[in-house]
ZAMIVEX-352238 format. One record per residue: residue number from 1; residue in three letters; chain; x, y, z of N, C-alpha, C in turn. Coordinates in Angstrom, 3 decimals. Example, Ala and Ser with C-alpha at 12.3 -4.5 7.8 and 13.67 -1.06 7.14 Angstrom:
! residues 2
<rec><num>1</num><residu>ALA</residu><chaine>A</chaine><n_u>13.190</n_u><n_v>-5.690</n_v><n_w>7.800</n_w><ca_u>12.300</ca_u><ca_v>-4.500</ca_v><ca_w>7.800</ca_w><c_u>13.200</c_u><c_v>-3.300</c_v><c_w>7.800</c_w></rec>
<rec><num>2</num><residu>SER</residu><chaine>A</chaine><n_u>12.850</n_u><n_v>-2.250</n_v><n_w>7.080</n_w><ca_u>13.670</ca_u><ca_v>-1.060</ca_v><ca_w>7.140</ca_w><c_u>12.900</c_u><c_v>0.030</c_v><c_w>7.870</c_w></rec>
END
This chain:
! residues 89
<rec><num>1</num><residu>MET</residu><chaine>A</chaine><n_u>2.531</n_u><n_v>1.594</n_v><n_w>-6.279</n_w><ca_u>1.222</ca_u><ca_v>1.724</ca_v><ca_w>-6.270</ca_w><c_u>1.390</c_u><c_v>2.707</c_v><c_w>-7.416</c_w></rec>
<rec><num>2</num><residu>THR</residu><chaine>A</chaine><n_u>0.190</n_u><n_v>2.650</n_v><n_w>-8.725</n_w><ca_u>-0.317</ca_u><ca_v>3.604</ca_v><ca_w>-9.675</ca_w><c_u>-0.231</c_u><c_v>5.056</c_v><c_w>-9.432</c_w></rec>
<rec><num>3</num><residu>VAL</residu><chaine>A</chaine><n_u>0.230</n_u><n_v>5.541</n_v><n_w>-10.212</n_w><ca_u>-0.591</ca_u><ca_v>7.045</ca_v><ca_w>-9.697</ca_w><c_u>-2.194</c_u><c_v>8.136</c_v><c_w>-10.951</c_w></rec>
<rec><num>4</num><residu>SER</residu><chaine>A</chaine><n_u>-2.417</n_u><n_v>6.671</n_v><n_w>-11.900</n_w><ca_u>-2.525</ca_u><ca_v>7.109</ca_v><ca_w>-13.161</ca_w><c_u>-4.010</c_u><c_v>6.887</c_v><c_w>-13.077</c_w></rec>
<rec><num>5</num><residu>ASN</residu><chaine>A</chaine><n_u>-4.545</n_u><n_v>8.545</n_v><n_w>-13.530</n_w><ca_u>-6.197</ca_u><ca_v>8.583</ca_v><ca_w>-13.016</ca_w><c_u>-6.810</c_u><c_v>7.849</c_v><c_w>-13.443</c_w></rec>
<rec><num>6</num><residu>ASN</residu><chaine>A</chaine><n_u>-6.233</n_u><n_v>7.021</n_v><n_w>-14.712</n_w><ca_u>-7.870</ca_u><ca_v>5.817</ca_v><ca_w>-15.135</ca_w><c_u>-7.165</c_u><c_v>4.876</c_v><c_w>-15.058</c_w></rec>
<rec><num>7</num><residu>SER</residu><chaine>A</chaine><n_u>-5.954</n_u><n_v>3.952</n_v><n_w>-14.224</n_w><ca_u>-6.239</ca_u><ca_v>3.250</ca_v><ca_w>-13.852</ca_w><c_u>-6.909</c_u><c_v>2.327</c_v><c_w>-12.615</c_w></rec>
<rec><num>8</num><residu>GLN</residu><chaine>A</chaine><n_u>-7.296</n_u><n_v>1.196</n_v><n_w>-12.837</n_w><ca_u>-7.855</ca_u><ca_v>0.288</ca_v><ca_w>-11.093</ca_w><c_u>-7.484</c_u><c_v>-0.205</c_v><c_w>-10.809</c_w></rec>
<rec><num>9</num><residu>ASP</residu><chaine>A</chaine><n_u>-5.795</n_u><n_v>-0.281</n_v><n_w>-11.075</n_w><ca_u>-5.004</ca_u><ca_v>-1.212</ca_v><ca_w>-10.304</ca_w><c_u>-4.599</c_u><c_v>0.643</c_v><c_w>-9.224</c_w></rec>
<rec><num>10</num><residu>VAL</residu><chaine>A</chaine><n_u>-4.439</n_u><n_v>-0.052</n_v><n_w>-7.992</n_w><ca_u>-3.674</ca_u><ca_v>0.517</ca_v><ca_w>-6.795</ca_w><c_u>-2.576</c_u><c_v>0.073</c_v><c_w>-6.567</c_w></rec>
<rec><num>11</num><residu>VAL</residu><chaine>A</chaine><n_u>-2.317</n_u><n_v>-0.669</n_v><n_w>-6.788</n_w><ca_u>-1.364</ca_u><ca_v>-1.872</ca_v><ca_w>-6.074</ca_w><c_u>-0.586</c_u><c_v>-2.927</c_v><c_w>-7.812</c_w></rec>
<rec><num>12</num><residu>ILE</residu><chaine>A</chaine><n_u>0.887</n_u><n_v>-2.539</n_v><n_w>-7.946</n_w><ca_u>0.604</ca_u><ca_v>-3.435</ca_v><ca_w>-9.413</ca_w><c_u>2.425</c_u><c_v>-4.192</c_v><c_w>-8.864</c_w></rec>
<rec><num>13</num><residu>THR</residu><chaine>A</chaine><n_u>2.834</n_u><n_v>-4.927</n_v><n_w>-9.454</n_w><ca_u>3.611</ca_u><ca_v>-5.928</ca_v><ca_w>-9.306</ca_w><c_u>4.514</c_u><c_v>-5.470</c_v><c_w>-9.919</c_w></rec>
<rec><num>14</num><residu>ASP</residu><chaine>A</chaine><n_u>3.690</n_u><n_v>-5.138</n_v><n_w>-11.641</n_w><ca_u>5.286</ca_u><ca_v>-5.182</ca_v><ca_w>-12.641</ca_w><c_u>5.455</c_u><c_v>-3.852</c_v><c_w>-13.249</c_w></rec>
<rec><num>15</num><residu>ARG</residu><chaine>A</chaine><n_u>6.396</n_u><n_v>-3.132</n_v><n_w>-12.805</n_w><ca_u>6.807</ca_u><ca_v>-1.700</ca_v><ca_w>-13.395</ca_w><c_u>7.327</c_u><c_v>-1.758</c_v><c_w>-14.347</c_w></rec>
<rec><num>16</num><residu>SER</residu><chaine>A</chaine><n_u>7.016</n_u><n_v>-2.267</n_v><n_w>-15.413</n_w><ca_u>8.503</ca_u><ca_v>-2.341</ca_v><ca_w>-16.498</ca_w><c_u>7.577</c_u><c_v>-1.575</c_v><c_w>-17.242</c_w></rec>
<rec><num>17</num><residu>GLU</residu><chaine>A</chaine><n_u>6.614</n_u><n_v>-1.402</n_v><n_w>-17.353</n_w><ca_u>5.689</ca_u><ca_v>-0.645</ca_v><ca_w>-18.642</ca_w><c_u>5.113</c_u><c_v>0.547</c_v><c_w>-17.744</c_w></rec>
<rec><num>18</num><residu>LYS</residu><chaine>A</chaine><n_u>5.724</n_u><n_v>1.219</n_v><n_w>-16.660</n_w><ca_u>5.078</ca_u><ca_v>1.859</ca_v><ca_w>-16.376</ca_w><c_u>6.432</c_u><c_v>3.428</c_v><c_w>-16.912</c_w></rec>
<rec><num>19</num><residu>LYS</residu><chaine>A</chaine><n_u>6.104</n_u><n_v>5.054</n_v><n_w>-16.724</n_w><ca_u>7.214</ca_u><ca_v>5.260</ca_v><ca_w>-15.963</ca_w><c_u>7.323</c_u><c_v>6.350</c_v><c_w>-15.055</c_w></rec>
<rec><num>20</num><residu>GLU</residu><chaine>A</chaine><n_u>8.378</n_u><n_v>6.529</n_v><n_w>-14.905</n_w><ca_u>8.923</ca_u><ca_v>6.903</ca_v><ca_w>-13.637</ca_w><c_u>8.063</c_u><c_v>7.710</c_v><c_w>-12.323</c_w></rec>
<rec><num>21</num><residu>ASN</residu><chaine>A</chaine><n_u>6.845</n_u><n_v>8.798</n_v><n_w>-13.099</n_w><ca_u>6.139</ca_u><ca_v>9.538</ca_v><ca_w>-12.390</ca_w><c_u>4.389</c_u><c_v>8.957</c_v><c_w>-12.883</c_w></rec>
<rec><num>22</num><residu>GLU</residu><chaine>A</chaine><n_u>4.262</n_u><n_v>7.790</n_v><n_w>-12.837</n_w><ca_u>3.178</ca_u><ca_v>7.368</ca_v><ca_w>-13.129</ca_w><c_u>3.356</c_u><c_v>5.905</c_v><c_w>-11.688</c_w></rec>
<rec><num>23</num><residu>ILE</residu><chaine>A</chaine><n_u>4.090</n_u><n_v>5.713</n_v><n_w>-10.934</n_w><ca_u>4.103</ca_u><ca_v>4.846</ca_v><ca_w>-9.881</ca_w><c_u>4.666</c_u><c_v>5.409</c_v><c_w>-8.156</c_w></rec>
<rec><num>24</num><residu>ILE</residu><chaine>A</chaine><n_u>4.423</n_u><n_v>5.465</n_v><n_w>-7.524</n_w><ca_u>4.955</ca_u><ca_v>5.513</ca_v><ca_w>-6.380</ca_w><c_u>5.048</c_u><c_v>4.104</c_v><c_w>-4.844</c_w></rec>
<rec><num>25</num><residu>LYS</residu><chaine>A</chaine><n_u>5.839</n_u><n_v>4.146</n_v><n_w>-4.437</n_w><ca_u>6.723</ca_u><ca_v>2.859</ca_v><ca_w>-3.417</ca_w><c_u>4.927</c_u><c_v>3.337</c_v><c_w>-2.931</c_w></rec>
<rec><num>26</num><residu>ILE</residu><chaine>A</chaine><n_u>4.327</n_u><n_v>3.006</n_v><n_w>-1.384</n_w><ca_u>3.716</ca_u><ca_v>2.989</ca_v><ca_w>-0.551</ca_w><c_u>4.910</c_u><c_v>3.531</c_v><c_w>0.787</c_w></rec>
<rec><num>27</num><residu>VAL</residu><chaine>A</chaine><n_u>5.839</n_u><n_v>3.426</n_v><n_w>0.793</n_w><ca_u>6.977</ca_u><ca_v>3.592</ca_v><ca_w>1.295</ca_w><c_u>6.793</c_u><c_v>5.385</c_v><c_w>1.358</c_w></rec>
<rec><num>28</num><residu>ASP</residu><chaine>A</chaine><n_u>6.923</n_u><n_v>5.836</n_v><n_w>0.126</n_w><ca_u>7.600</ca_u><ca_v>6.615</ca_v><ca_w>-0.156</ca_w><c_u>6.209</c_u><c_v>7.630</c_v><c_w>0.164</c_w></rec>
<rec><num>29</num><residu>LEU</residu><chaine>A</chaine><n_u>5.025</n_u><n_v>7.266</n_v><n_w>-0.364</n_w><ca_u>3.619</ca_u><ca_v>8.044</ca_v><ca_w>-0.199</ca_w><c_u>3.368</c_u><c_v>8.467</c_v><c_w>0.946</c_w></rec>
<rec><num>30</num><residu>ILE</residu><chaine>A</chaine><n_u>3.380</n_u><n_v>7.349</n_v><n_w>2.333</n_w><ca_u>3.243</ca_u><ca_v>7.431</ca_v><ca_w>3.608</ca_w><c_u>4.205</c_u><c_v>8.922</c_v><c_w>3.839</c_w></rec>
<rec><num>31</num><residu>ASN</residu><chaine>A</chaine><n_u>5.714</n_u><n_v>8.654</n_v><n_w>4.128</n_w><ca_u>6.357</ca_u><ca_v>9.608</ca_v><ca_w>4.446</ca_w><c_u>6.681</c_u><c_v>10.634</c_v><c_w>3.595</c_w></rec>
<rec><num>32</num><residu>GLY</residu><chaine>A</chaine><n_u>6.560</n_u><n_v>11.051</n_v><n_w>2.685</n_w><ca_u>6.492</ca_u><ca_v>11.743</ca_v><ca_w>1.794</ca_w><c_u>6.055</c_u><c_v>12.962</c_v><c_w>1.641</c_w></rec>
<rec><num>33</num><residu>ASP</residu><chaine>A</chaine><n_u>7.041</n_u><n_v>14.110</n_v><n_w>1.783</n_w><ca_u>6.279</ca_u><ca_v>15.777</ca_v><ca_w>2.105</ca_w><c_u>5.514</c_u><c_v>16.588</c_v><c_w>1.034</c_w></rec>
<rec><num>34</num><residu>ILE</residu><chaine>A</chaine><n_u>5.309</n_u><n_v>17.325</n_v><n_w>1.280</n_w><ca_u>4.373</ca_u><ca_v>18.107</ca_v><ca_w>0.669</ca_w><c_u>5.891</c_u><c_v>18.344</c_v><c_w>-1.031</c_w></rec>
<rec><num>35</num><residu>LEU</residu><chaine>A</chaine><n_u>6.914</n_u><n_v>17.863</n_v><n_w>-1.235</n_w><ca_u>8.134</ca_u><ca_v>18.738</ca_v><ca_w>-1.906</ca_w><c_u>7.715</c_u><c_v>17.461</c_v><c_w>-2.776</c_w></rec>
<rec><num>36</num><residu>PHE</residu><chaine>A</chaine><n_u>7.717</n_u><n_v>16.371</n_v><n_w>-2.031</n_w><ca_u>7.546</ca_u><ca_v>15.259</ca_v><ca_w>-2.425</ca_w><c_u>6.640</c_u><c_v>15.165</c_v><c_w>-3.667</c_w></rec>
<rec><num>37</num><residu>LEU</residu><chaine>A</chaine><n_u>5.319</n_u><n_v>15.140</n_v><n_w>-3.280</n_w><ca_u>4.305</ca_u><ca_v>15.262</ca_v><ca_w>-3.621</ca_w><c_u>3.866</c_u><c_v>15.989</c_v><c_w>-4.727</c_w></rec>
<rec><num>38</num><residu>ALA</residu><chaine>A</chaine><n_u>4.939</n_u><n_v>17.317</n_v><n_w>-4.582</n_w><ca_u>5.039</ca_u><ca_v>18.441</ca_v><ca_w>-6.041</ca_w><c_u>5.531</c_u><c_v>17.401</c_v><c_w>-6.935</c_w></rec>
<rec><num>39</num><residu>LYS</residu><chaine>A</chaine><n_u>5.882</n_u><n_v>16.686</n_v><n_w>-7.492</n_w><ca_u>6.901</ca_u><ca_v>15.775</ca_v><ca_w>-8.308</ca_w><c_u>6.345</c_u><c_v>15.463</c_v><c_w>-9.247</c_w></rec>
<rec><num>40</num><residu>PHE</residu><chaine>A</chaine><n_u>4.806</n_u><n_v>14.827</n_v><n_w>-8.613</n_w><ca_u>3.955</ca_u><ca_v>14.785</ca_v><ca_w>-9.312</ca_w><c_u>2.952</c_u><c_v>15.320</c_v><c_w>-9.811</c_w></rec>
<rec><num>41</num><residu>PRO</residu><chaine>A</chaine><n_u>2.180</n_u><n_v>15.141</n_v><n_w>-11.419</n_w><ca_u>1.241</ca_u><ca_v>15.910</ca_v><ca_w>-11.731</ca_w><c_u>0.183</c_u><c_v>16.472</c_v><c_w>-10.956</c_w></rec>
<rec><num>42</num><residu>LYS</residu><chaine>A</chaine><n_u>-0.429</n_u><n_v>17.803</n_v><n_w>-11.051</n_w><ca_u>-0.712</ca_u><ca_v>18.965</ca_v><ca_w>-9.865</ca_w><c_u>-2.714</c_u><c_v>17.713</c_v><c_w>-10.467</c_w></rec>
<rec><num>43</num><residu>GLN</residu><chaine>A</chaine><n_u>-3.235</n_u><n_v>17.330</n_v><n_w>-10.913</n_w><ca_u>-4.400</ca_u><ca_v>16.803</ca_v><ca_w>-11.036</ca_w><c_u>-4.274</c_u><c_v>15.864</c_v><c_w>-10.287</c_w></rec>
<rec><num>44</num><residu>LEU</residu><chaine>A</chaine><n_u>-2.865</n_u><n_v>14.894</n_v><n_w>-9.396</n_w><ca_u>-2.909</ca_u><ca_v>13.585</ca_v><ca_w>-9.219</ca_w><c_u>-2.677</c_u><c_v>13.750</c_v><c_w>-7.384</c_w></rec>
<rec><num>45</num><residu>HIS</residu><chaine>A</chaine><n_u>-2.964</n_u><n_v>15.211</n_v><n_w>-7.350</n_w><ca_u>-1.829</ca_u><ca_v>15.564</ca_v><ca_w>-6.287</ca_w><c_u>-3.546</c_u><c_v>15.021</c_v><c_w>-5.186</c_w></rec>
<rec><num>46</num><residu>ALA</residu><chaine>A</chaine><n_u>-4.940</n_u><n_v>15.232</n_v><n_w>-5.443</n_w><ca_u>-5.887</ca_u><ca_v>14.561</ca_v><ca_w>-4.438</ca_w><c_u>-6.228</c_u><c_v>13.150</c_v><c_w>-4.493</c_w></rec>
<rec><num>47</num><residu>THR</residu><chaine>A</chaine><n_u>-5.811</n_u><n_v>12.553</n_v><n_w>-5.557</n_w><ca_u>-5.956</ca_u><ca_v>11.042</ca_v><ca_w>-5.304</ca_w><c_u>-4.515</c_u><c_v>10.747</c_v><c_w>-4.383</c_w></rec>
<rec><num>48</num><residu>LEU</residu><chaine>A</chaine><n_u>-3.372</n_u><n_v>10.916</n_v><n_w>-4.513</n_w><ca_u>-2.676</ca_u><ca_v>10.247</ca_v><ca_w>-3.626</ca_w><c_u>-2.627</c_u><c_v>10.954</c_v><c_w>-2.424</c_w></rec>
<rec><num>49</num><residu>SER</residu><chaine>A</chaine><n_u>-2.897</n_u><n_v>11.836</n_v><n_w>-1.727</n_w><ca_u>-3.160</ca_u><ca_v>12.376</ca_v><ca_w>-0.621</ca_w><c_u>-4.526</c_u><c_v>11.808</c_v><c_w>0.093</c_w></rec>
<rec><num>50</num><residu>GLY</residu><chaine>A</chaine><n_u>-5.811</n_u><n_v>11.396</n_v><n_w>-0.926</n_w><ca_u>-6.551</ca_u><ca_v>10.414</ca_v><ca_w>-0.475</ca_w><c_u>-6.004</c_u><c_v>9.522</c_v><c_w>-0.142</c_w></rec>
<rec><num>51</num><residu>HIS</residu><chaine>A</chaine><n_u>-5.152</n_u><n_v>8.708</n_v><n_w>-1.217</n_w><ca_u>-4.432</ca_u><ca_v>7.403</ca_v><ca_w>-0.632</ca_w><c_u>-3.886</c_u><c_v>7.527</c_v><c_w>0.744</c_w></rec>
<rec><num>52</num><residu>LYS</residu><chaine>A</chaine><n_u>-2.933</n_u><n_v>8.060</n_v><n_w>0.769</n_w><ca_u>-2.055</ca_u><ca_v>8.018</ca_v><ca_w>1.931</ca_w><c_u>-2.973</c_u><c_v>8.277</c_v><c_w>2.571</c_w></rec>
<rec><num>53</num><residu>LYS</residu><chaine>A</chaine><n_u>-3.900</n_u><n_v>9.369</n_v><n_w>2.878</n_w><ca_u>-5.834</ca_u><ca_v>9.039</ca_v><ca_w>4.118</ca_w><c_u>-6.054</c_u><c_v>8.173</c_v><c_w>4.602</c_w></rec>
<rec><num>54</num><residu>ARG</residu><chaine>A</chaine><n_u>-6.083</n_u><n_v>7.123</n_v><n_w>3.231</n_w><ca_u>-6.662</ca_u><ca_v>5.902</ca_v><ca_w>3.499</ca_w><c_u>-5.814</c_u><c_v>4.761</c_v><c_w>4.272</c_w></rec>
<rec><num>55</num><residu>ILE</residu><chaine>A</chaine><n_u>-4.592</n_u><n_v>4.687</n_v><n_w>4.110</n_w><ca_u>-3.576</ca_u><ca_v>3.957</ca_v><ca_w>4.594</ca_w><c_u>-3.352</c_u><c_v>4.981</c_v><c_w>5.589</c_w></rec>
<rec><num>56</num><residu>GLU</residu><chaine>A</chaine><n_u>-3.249</n_u><n_v>5.264</n_v><n_w>6.344</n_w><ca_u>-2.492</ca_u><ca_v>5.893</ca_v><ca_w>7.977</ca_w><c_u>-3.358</c_u><c_v>6.128</c_v><c_w>8.527</c_w></rec>
<rec><num>57</num><residu>SER</residu><chaine>A</chaine><n_u>-5.059</n_u><n_v>5.842</n_v><n_w>8.171</n_w><ca_u>-5.871</ca_u><ca_v>6.002</ca_v><ca_w>8.688</ca_w><c_u>-6.897</c_u><c_v>4.225</c_v><c_w>9.393</c_w></rec>
<rec><num>58</num><residu>TYR</residu><chaine>A</chaine><n_u>-5.930</n_u><n_v>3.460</n_v><n_w>8.658</n_w><ca_u>-6.207</ca_u><ca_v>1.930</ca_v><ca_w>8.281</ca_w><c_u>-6.177</c_u><c_v>1.617</c_v><c_w>9.261</c_w></rec>
<rec><num>59</num><residu>LEU</residu><chaine>A</chaine><n_u>-6.563</n_u><n_v>0.362</n_v><n_w>10.125</n_w><ca_u>-6.958</ca_u><ca_v>-0.110</ca_v><ca_w>10.995</ca_w><c_u>-6.274</c_u><c_v>-0.839</c_v><c_w>11.441</c_w></rec>
<rec><num>60</num><residu>PHE</residu><chaine>A</chaine><n_u>-5.034</n_u><n_v>-1.443</n_v><n_w>11.241</n_w><ca_u>-4.277</ca_u><ca_v>-2.753</ca_v><ca_w>11.056</ca_w><c_u>-4.410</c_u><c_v>-3.826</c_v><c_w>12.654</c_w></rec>
<rec><num>61</num><residu>SER</residu><chaine>A</chaine><n_u>-4.336</n_u><n_v>-4.774</n_v><n_w>12.231</n_w><ca_u>-5.322</ca_u><ca_v>-5.948</ca_v><ca_w>14.111</ca_w><c_u>-3.481</c_u><c_v>-5.789</c_v><c_w>14.115</c_w></rec>
<rec><num>62</num><residu>ILE</residu><chaine>A</chaine><n_u>-4.110</n_u><n_v>-6.140</n_v><n_w>15.338</n_w><ca_u>-2.033</ca_u><ca_v>-6.828</ca_v><ca_w>16.045</ca_w><c_u>-2.648</c_u><c_v>-7.752</c_v><c_w>16.514</c_w></rec>
<rec><num>63</num><residu>ILE</residu><chaine>A</chaine><n_u>-2.084</n_u><n_v>-9.045</n_v><n_w>15.995</n_w><ca_u>-2.026</ca_u><ca_v>-10.250</ca_v><ca_w>17.727</ca_w><c_u>-0.152</c_u><c_v>-10.299</c_v><c_w>18.173</c_w></rec>
<rec><num>64</num><residu>LEU</residu><chaine>A</chaine><n_u>-0.673</n_u><n_v>-9.966</n_v><n_w>19.274</n_w><ca_u>0.928</ca_u><ca_v>-10.640</ca_v><ca_w>20.091</ca_w><c_u>1.391</c_u><c_v>-11.612</c_v><c_w>20.466</c_w></rec>
<rec><num>65</num><residu>ILE</residu><chaine>A</chaine><n_u>2.463</n_u><n_v>-12.054</n_v><n_w>19.646</n_w><ca_u>2.571</ca_u><ca_v>-13.993</ca_v><ca_w>19.955</ca_w><c_u>4.017</c_u><c_v>-13.644</c_v><c_w>20.418</c_w></rec>
<rec><num>66</num><residu>LYS</residu><chaine>A</chaine><n_u>4.001</n_u><n_v>-14.213</n_v><n_w>21.832</n_w><ca_u>5.197</ca_u><ca_v>-14.598</ca_v><ca_w>22.739</ca_w><c_u>5.740</c_u><c_v>-16.028</c_v><c_w>22.650</c_w></rec>
<rec><num>67</num><residu>GLU</residu><chaine>A</chaine><n_u>6.912</n_u><n_v>-15.812</n_v><n_w>22.356</n_w><ca_u>7.877</ca_u><ca_v>-17.386</ca_v><ca_w>22.677</ca_w><c_u>7.357</c_u><c_v>-18.229</c_v><c_w>21.057</c_w></rec>
<rec><num>68</num><residu>ALA</residu><chaine>A</chaine><n_u>7.035</n_u><n_v>-17.852</n_v><n_w>19.763</n_w><ca_u>7.041</ca_u><ca_v>-18.234</ca_v><ca_w>18.509</ca_w><c_u>8.293</c_u><c_v>-18.193</c_v><c_w>17.690</c_w></rec>
<rec><num>69</num><residu>SER</residu><chaine>A</chaine><n_u>8.434</n_u><n_v>-19.043</n_v><n_w>17.301</n_w><ca_u>9.129</ca_u><ca_v>-19.790</ca_v><ca_w>16.333</ca_w><c_u>8.749</c_u><c_v>-18.866</c_v><c_w>15.125</c_w></rec>
<rec><num>70</num><residu>ILE</residu><chaine>A</chaine><n_u>9.926</n_u><n_v>-18.714</n_v><n_w>13.917</n_w><ca_u>9.347</ca_u><ca_v>-18.265</ca_v><ca_w>13.075</ca_w><c_u>8.256</c_u><c_v>-18.977</c_v><c_w>12.199</c_w></rec>
<rec><num>71</num><residu>ASP</residu><chaine>A</chaine><n_u>8.545</n_u><n_v>-20.102</n_v><n_w>12.083</n_w><ca_u>7.618</ca_u><ca_v>-20.996</ca_v><ca_w>11.262</ca_w><c_u>6.161</c_u><c_v>-20.899</c_v><c_w>11.648</c_w></rec>
<rec><num>72</num><residu>VAL</residu><chaine>A</chaine><n_u>5.933</n_u><n_v>-20.848</n_v><n_w>13.173</n_w><ca_u>4.506</ca_u><ca_v>-20.648</ca_v><ca_w>13.983</ca_w><c_u>4.485</c_u><c_v>-19.232</c_v><c_w>13.365</c_w></rec>
<rec><num>73</num><residu>ALA</residu><chaine>A</chaine><n_u>4.760</n_u><n_v>-18.181</n_v><n_w>13.791</n_w><ca_u>4.156</ca_u><ca_v>-17.163</ca_v><ca_w>13.468</ca_w><c_u>4.075</c_u><c_v>-16.626</c_v><c_w>11.910</c_w></rec>
<rec><num>74</num><residu>THR</residu><chaine>A</chaine><n_u>4.506</n_u><n_v>-17.358</n_v><n_w>10.974</n_w><ca_u>4.456</ca_u><ca_v>-17.376</ca_v><ca_w>9.120</ca_w><c_u>3.033</c_u><c_v>-17.994</c_v><c_w>9.317</c_w></rec>
<rec><num>75</num><residu>GLU</residu><chaine>A</chaine><n_u>3.036</n_u><n_v>-18.664</n_v><n_w>9.677</n_w><ca_u>1.526</ca_u><ca_v>-19.815</ca_v><ca_w>9.799</ca_w><c_u>0.609</c_u><c_v>-19.081</c_v><c_w>10.337</c_w></rec>
<rec><num>76</num><residu>ILE</residu><chaine>A</chaine><n_u>0.648</n_u><n_v>-18.293</n_v><n_w>11.274</n_w><ca_u>-0.470</ca_u><ca_v>-17.886</ca_v><ca_w>11.502</ca_w><c_u>-0.511</c_u><c_v>-16.195</c_v><c_w>10.713</c_w></rec>
<rec><num>77</num><residu>PHE</residu><chaine>A</chaine><n_u>0.725</n_u><n_v>-15.516</n_v><n_w>10.276</n_w><ca_u>0.440</ca_u><ca_v>-14.902</ca_v><ca_w>9.552</ca_w><c_u>-0.593</c_u><c_v>-14.851</c_v><c_w>7.959</c_w></rec>
<rec><num>78</num><residu>THR</residu><chaine>A</chaine><n_u>0.124</n_u><n_v>-16.050</n_v><n_w>7.479</n_w><ca_u>-0.372</ca_u><ca_v>-16.449</ca_v><ca_w>6.537</ca_w><c_u>-2.302</c_u><c_v>-16.913</c_v><c_w>6.389</c_w></rec>
<rec><num>79</num><residu>ARG</residu><chaine>A</chaine><n_u>-2.517</n_u><n_v>-17.888</n_v><n_w>7.752</n_w><ca_u>-4.257</ca_u><ca_v>-17.844</ca_v><ca_w>7.836</ca_w><c_u>-4.423</c_u><c_v>-16.614</c_v><c_w>7.956</c_w></rec>
<rec><num>80</num><residu>ILE</residu><chaine>A</chaine><n_u>-3.995</n_u><n_v>-15.432</n_v><n_w>8.761</n_w><ca_u>-4.843</ca_u><ca_v>-14.659</ca_v><ca_w>9.107</ca_w><c_u>-4.883</c_u><c_v>-13.768</c_v><c_w>7.820</c_w></rec>
<rec><num>81</num><residu>ASN</residu><chaine>A</chaine><n_u>-3.570</n_u><n_v>-13.782</n_v><n_w>7.165</n_w><ca_u>-3.942</ca_u><ca_v>-12.549</ca_v><ca_w>5.900</ca_w><c_u>-4.898</c_u><c_v>-13.562</c_v><c_w>4.406</c_w></rec>
<rec><num>82</num><residu>GLY</residu><chaine>A</chaine><n_u>-4.974</n_u><n_v>-14.444</n_v><n_w>4.204</n_w><ca_u>-5.573</ca_u><ca_v>-15.910</ca_v><ca_w>3.536</ca_w><c_u>-7.811</c_u><c_v>-15.837</c_v><c_w>3.737</c_w></rec>
<rec><num>83</num><residu>VAL</residu><chaine>A</chaine><n_u>-7.822</n_u><n_v>-15.326</n_v><n_w>5.159</n_w><ca_u>-8.595</ca_u><ca_v>-14.984</ca_v><ca_w>5.746</ca_w><c_u>-9.534</c_u><c_v>-13.911</c_v><c_w>5.436</c_w></rec>
<rec><num>84</num><residu>LEU</residu><chaine>A</chaine><n_u>-8.198</n_u><n_v>-12.807</n_v><n_w>5.345</n_w><ca_u>-8.849</ca_u><ca_v>-11.363</ca_v><ca_w>5.064</ca_w><c_u>-8.965</c_u><c_v>-11.347</c_v><c_w>4.148</c_w></rec>
<rec><num>85</num><residu>PHE</residu><chaine>A</chaine><n_u>-8.386</n_u><n_v>-11.756</n_v><n_w>2.810</n_w><ca_u>-7.976</ca_u><ca_v>-11.707</ca_v><ca_w>1.315</ca_w><c_u>-9.481</c_u><c_v>-12.471</c_v><c_w>0.642</c_w></rec>
<rec><num>86</num><residu>CYS</residu><chaine>A</chaine><n_u>-9.908</n_u><n_v>-13.150</n_v><n_w>1.374</n_w><ca_u>-11.244</ca_u><ca_v>-14.151</ca_v><ca_w>0.987</ca_w><c_u>-12.229</c_u><c_v>-13.253</c_v><c_w>1.445</c_w></rec>
<rec><num>87</num><residu>GLU</residu><chaine>A</chaine><n_u>-12.284</n_u><n_v>-12.711</n_v><n_w>2.697</n_w><ca_u>-13.482</ca_u><ca_v>-11.818</ca_v><ca_w>2.948</ca_w><c_u>-13.851</c_u><c_v>-10.836</c_v><c_w>1.674</c_w></rec>
<rec><num>88</num><residu>ARG</residu><chaine>A</chaine><n_u>-12.462</n_u><n_v>-10.557</n_v><n_w>0.762</n_w><ca_u>-12.283</ca_u><ca_v>-9.094</ca_v><ca_w>0.354</ca_w><c_u>-13.364</c_u><c_v>-9.534</c_v><c_w>-1.169</c_w></rec>
<rec><num>89</num><residu>ILE</residu><chaine>A</chaine><n_u>-13.095</n_u><n_v>-10.779</n_v><n_w>-1.397</n_w><ca_u>-13.255</ca_u><ca_v>-11.438</ca_v><ca_w>-2.440</ca_w><c_u>-14.639</c_u><c_v>-11.343</c_v><c_w>-2.880</c_w></rec>
END
């Protein structure tokens, strides 16, 4: 996740041109405490806090699948995420 105020990207895949204090792993954002947040520039604290709250409050859909093979589970996951992605565009 980029933490730059002027960046439109929230999630990136290529970190090669980013400085260490310009990126944050989502898992670190969710699990990080106040000391972790303090490592980033002060002007970004509100933005990071906002992203953290949005992730924590997101209502993830849960589908319980009993005794399905990994291939079936993967197909279900792919279809659900494909539909969700298409609806957001």
